TIROZA-377396 format. One record per residue (C-alpha): z, x, y; residue in one letter. Coordinates in steps of 0.2 Angstrom, whole numbers, plus 5000, padded with zeros to 4 digits. Layout:
BEGIN
ZXYa
...
***
This chain:
BEGIN
465255074302x
466655064314x
468354984309x
468754824316x
470454744318x
470854554319x
470954474335x
472154314337x
471154204347x
472554074351x
473654224359x
472254274369x
471754084374x
473554054380x
473654214389x
472154194400x
471554014400x
473253894397x
473953904414x
472253854423x
471753724412x
473353634408x
473453444406x
474453384422x
475553244420x
474653184405x
472853174413x
471453274410x
471253424422x
469753384433x
469253574433x
469153574414x
468153404415x
467153484428x
466753624416x
465953514403x
464853414415x
464353574427x
462453614427x
462453794421x
460853904418x
461153854400x
461353684402x
462553664388x
464353624385x
464753814387x
464753804406x
465353924419x
467353884417x
467153864397x
467454024387x
466054054374x
467054074357x
467254264352x
468454274338x
468454114330x
467054004323x
466853844334x
466953684327x
465353614334x
463853724337x
462653744351x
460753754354x
459753904348x
459153924365x
460653934373x
461654044362x
460254154362x
460154164381x
462054194382x
462054324369x
460554404376x
461354404393x
463054484387x
462054624378x
461154664396x
462854754399x
462254884384x
461455054390x
459555074389x
459255154372x
457855244377x
458955324392x
460255354377x
460155544379x
461655564367x
460855504352x
459655584339x
459055404333x
457255364338x
457055214350x
455055204350x
454055124336x
452155094337x
451554914339x
450854904321x
452254984313x
453454864321x
452154724315x
452454804297x
454254784299x
454354604304x
453254564290x
454254644278x
456054634285x
456654514272x
456254634257x
457754704247x
457454884242x
458754854227x
457454724220x
456154824211x
455554694200x
455254574214x
454454694225x
453354834215x
452154864229x
453654924239x
454555014227x
452955124224x
452855164243x
454655224240x
454155344226x
452655414238x
453855454251x
454855544240x
453455634233x
452755674251x
454455754256x
454755854241x
453055934244x
453455954263x
455056034258x
454156164247x
454656094229x
453956234217x
452656224202x
453556144187x
455056064196x
455255884194x
455955824210x
456955674211x
457655584227x
457955414236x
457955324251x
459755314259x
460355204275x
460455374283x
460955554282x
462755504280x
462555434265x
461255554258x
462555694262x
463955594252x
462655594237x
462155774239x
463855834238x
464355724224x
463155794214x
463755974218x
465355914213x
464955844196x
464055994191x
465356114195x
466555994185x
465455994170x
465356184170x
467156214172x
467456094157x
466056174147x
467056354150x
468756274147x
469356304165x
470356184177x
469256084188x
470456004198x
470356104216x
468556104221x
468056164238x
466656164250x
466156274264x
465456214281x
465556264299x
466556194312x
465056124320x
464756014304x
464355834308x
465755714302x
464855654288x
465155834280x
466955814282x
467055624276x
466255684259x
467655804257x
468955684261x
468255524254x
467855624237x
469355744236x
468655904239x
469556044250x
468556074265x
468456254270x
467856234288x
467356394295x
467556434314x
465956474325x
465856594340x
464556634353x
464156784342x
463756654329x
462756544341x
464056414337x
463356394319x
464056434302x
464356624302x
463656704285x
464956844289x
466356714285x
465556644269x
465856774258x
467656794263x
467956614258x
467056594243x
467956594225x
467756514208x
468156334214x
466856334228x
465656194222x
464256234236x
463956274253x
463356134267x
462056224278x
461456124293x
459656144299x
459956084317x
461756084323x
462155924334x
463156024347x
461756164352x
460256134342x
460456304333x
459656314315x
460956384303x
460256534293x
459956464277x
459056614269x
460456744276x
461956624267x
460756624253x
460856814251x
462756814253x
462756694238x
461656814229x
462656974231x
464256854227x
463356794210x
462956984205x
464657024208x
465556884200x
464256794189x
464756634198x
463156524204x
463556424221x
462056304226x
461656264243x
461256094251x
460356084267x
460855954280x
459155934288x
459655764296x
458555804311x
457955984307x
457055924291x
455655824300x
455455974315x
455556134306x
453956104294x
452856044307x
453256164323x
452556334325x
454156404325x
454656314309x
456556384305x
456456544315x
455456634302x
456556644286x
456556514273x
457656374272x
456856244259x
456556234240x
455656404244x
457356474242x
458156454223x
459756424227x
459356264239x
459556124227x
459555964237x
459055914255x
459255774265x
458555704282x
458655554292x
456955454293x
457655364309x
457855534318x
456455654320x
455555534306x
455055434319x
455755274311x
457255154319x
458855154312x
459255114294x
458355264283x
458755414277x
458155524261x
459055644248x
457855754237x
458455864223x
457256014219x
457355954198x
458055814190x
459255934182x
460155964197x
460655774196x
461955734183x
461355584171x
463055504171x
462955464192x
461255374188x
461555174185x
460355084175x
460054894183x
459454754173x
460054584181x
458654574194x
457354554181x
456854744176x
457554914173x
457955004188x
458755174190x
459855194206x
460855324214x
461655254229x
463255204238x
462455054243x
461554914233x
460454784244x
459754884257x
458254844269x
456454904264x
455554874280x
456155054286x
455455144271x
453755044273x
453855114292x
454255284286x
452655284275x
451555214288x
451955364299x
451755504287x
449955424283x
449555374301x
450155514310x
449755654296x
450355834297x
449455874315x
450055704322x
451855764318x
451655934324x
450955864342x
452455764343x
453655904338x
452856024349x
452855904364x
454755874360x
455056054362x
453856094376x
454955964386x
456556024381x
456156204386x
455556124402x
457256044404x
458156204400x
457156314412x
457256174426x
459256164425x
459456354423x
458356384439x
459456284450x
460856424448x
462156284444x
461956264426x
461956384411x
461056334394x
461956374377x
460656314367x
459156454365x
457656354361x
457056414378x
457356604376x
455756714369x
455856754352x
455556904343x
454456914326x
455856854316x
456156704326x
457956774333x
458356804352x
457456954360x
458557074365x
458557124384x
457757304378x
456557214366x
454757204370x
453457074366x
451857094375x
452857194389x
454657224394x
455757064392x
457057034405x
457856874412x
457756844430x
459256814439x
459456634444x
459356584461x
460956544471x
461456374474x
460756314491x
462456284496x
462956454496x
462056614503x
462856804502x
464556724495x
464956604511x
464656414509x
463256334522x
463856184533x
463056034525x
461455984529x
460855804525x
459155854521x
459356014511x
459955914495x
458355814497x
457355974499x
457956054484x
457855894474x
456055884478x
455556054475x
456556064458x
455755884452x
453955954456x
454456114446x
454556004431x
452655984432x
452456174435x
453656274425x
452656264409x
450956324411x
450056224399x
450556054393x
450556014375x
448755964370x
448055824357x
448555654354x
449955564344x
449055554328x
448355694319x
446555584319x
446355614336x
446655794339x
445855884352x
444255984349x
445156164352x
446156104335x
444456114324x
443656244315x
444556384313x
446156344322x
446156204311x
445956304295x
447456424303x
448456254304x
448456214285x
449156374283x
450556354296x
449856474309x
449656434326x
448256304332x
448056144341x
448756234358x
447156284365x
447956464365x
449356414376x
451256444371x
452056354358x
453756344349x
453356494340x
453556604356x
455456534357x
456756534347x
456556404334x
457956244334x
458056064338x
457255994354x
459155994361x
459656044379x
461656094377x
462256164395x
463656174406x
464256214424x
463856404429x
465156524432x
464556554450x
464756364452x
466556364445x
467156494458x
466356424473x
466656214470x
468156214457x
468456034460x
466655984452x
466855944433x
465755904421x
466455744414x
466255684432x
464455734431x
464155624414x
464955494422x
463955474439x
462355504426x
462955364417x
462955244433x
461055294435x
460855234417x
460855404409x
462055424394x
462355624394x
463955654384x
465155794390x
466055864374x
466856034369x
466056144357x
466756164339x
468456234335x
468456424340x
467456394356x
468256234361x
468856304377x
466956264383x
466356104386x
464556064388x
463355924393x
461955884380x
460355824381x
459355754366x
457455754369x
456555624358x
454855574358x
455055434371x
455755554384x
454055564393x
453755704407x
453955574421x
455755534414x
456255704412x
455555734432x
456855574436x
458155654426x
458255824433x
458155744449x
459655654446x
460755784439x
460355874454x
460755744467x
462355704457x
462855894456x
462455914475x
463555754478x
465055824469x
464955994478x
465155904493x
466255774489x
468155784493x
469155834477x
470455684481x
468955554480x
468455634463x
470255634457x
470255434461x
468655424451x
469355494436x
471055404437x
469955234437x
469155284422x
470655364411x
471955224418x
473155364419x
474055464433x
474455344445x
474355404463x
475955474471x
476855364485x
476455464502x
474755544497x
474255684486x
475455834484x
474556004488x
474256114474x
474856294474x
474256444466x
472556514463x
471056404458x
471156444440x
473156394439x
472756234450x
471356194437x
472456224422x
473956114429x
472755984432x
472255984412x
474155984408x
474355824419x
473055734410x
473755774394x
472555924391x
471155814384x
469655894378x
468155784376x
467655774357x
465955704351x
466955574344x
467855524359x
467755414375x
465955314377x
464855434370x
464855454353x
463755554340x
462555454329x
462655484311x
***
């Protein structure tokens, strides 16, 4: 929840309105009088020359349809959720699920005595997720719905801290300096836990070598007796890479063998915990869930790839022994006895009901069809972008994988020699020389590339959204294979198992070749011009350690259809081509207008001296060396 500051309405009104609406010689201003009687689309006292109260409750109310119309019109200024490719949060809900939400929107999840059927559904969801994430025979899993993964992470981290404190005190040792390990790519909620609950955050740098995620080689160097646990992320929000949970687990196993210190893992599966269980690729071959004894708790966002709208997350511990009893509260004042471990009390129950609806309606096969489709579309977008020669993808889900789910090396073989073909040169440059601009060339390139969106993948994903409507090719022997997590349902075509495992996220940046030939083209301008076409595609720096590289990122959700993908590729190409052929002065004016700084000098732009790299460095310094973090600017990451 964002912090808000108090606004003084009197000061604003005095500054903006008093001059034009002041009384003249003791008489009412005719403009003010006209404003009250003037007919507007709303036919109310809030007319074209009278401002709608914003920061102070009005003395008199207004008609409901009038207020509705005005608020609706103001909200038209928002972006369209379906075109917000910055967000992992789902934007599509089936009509029947939406009906369930509306019918149950007034139910409070905190009131278990009043709504026992809803509480039973909540318990079923926890049980379903525990089994989905590999709870072992004899373990008594325990968990809860939350308002999202951010709250779930606080609860998982707090349980680790309290277990560590209890163990240290039982041993007669100091328990005042806890620390926790995470990669620099960690979502802000993980850092919030450390700051809010007085735990030292040991944030480990990432690198291209570690695929911009937690590096297991650095974990061992930062462990000590005060380490309460390790946050391992199943799906980095930067590039979509899964962090190597099993590899980190082996590091902790060796550390325990050497020192006797048992350090647990909490898996932040905000997005990945609803993807890896269903896809053919899984988490890339290695284990990541409760099949690993060291994984004590897992969180997920139901409102991301759980396919529910914003407002529900989940936290599950593999056994109730890993949730300290003193953290559980017993509540009696709502008519019954309820056990609770949350940071909130009153919470909407409609999202929990919708989560259960999805789990039962879609089933395993339905979720698999959706997740495989998202990954197929993300691979398609990745290949299309790299086919232009203008962009290079940092994400790897479109790259062939070896049997362990990791990247094939150039000398590896899998059904023949593997090699990556060189991307074609930009249509504006051949043989290192820039061709004269041809008005029709951009249109031809865009048209052919848009067509390639429909042909790059040899076979589209098969099957319907729900598991009950699977195609005939997913029956019999293939369906039996599905129940064991093997391939099926794809009619023998390629699946995510043929590629590097990860989230359906496409992170990309301008290619080195384009930067050399067109040094004035900048990614922040690409993002801005796409926003003008209603696409929200954020541009931001990679995590510390690689923050000299900025990337654009597209999150492929269920609602990003093939037709929209076609349009997105076309728009990216049009914008890029336009920037390549635009004058740098015009681009500077555009950026200056956005940032409200670097006002133009009198007498025009001063000619820059030096190499293109030196000129670029000088321009960065004039802009204050600003790099776009995920939490800065218009585009923000969503917890």
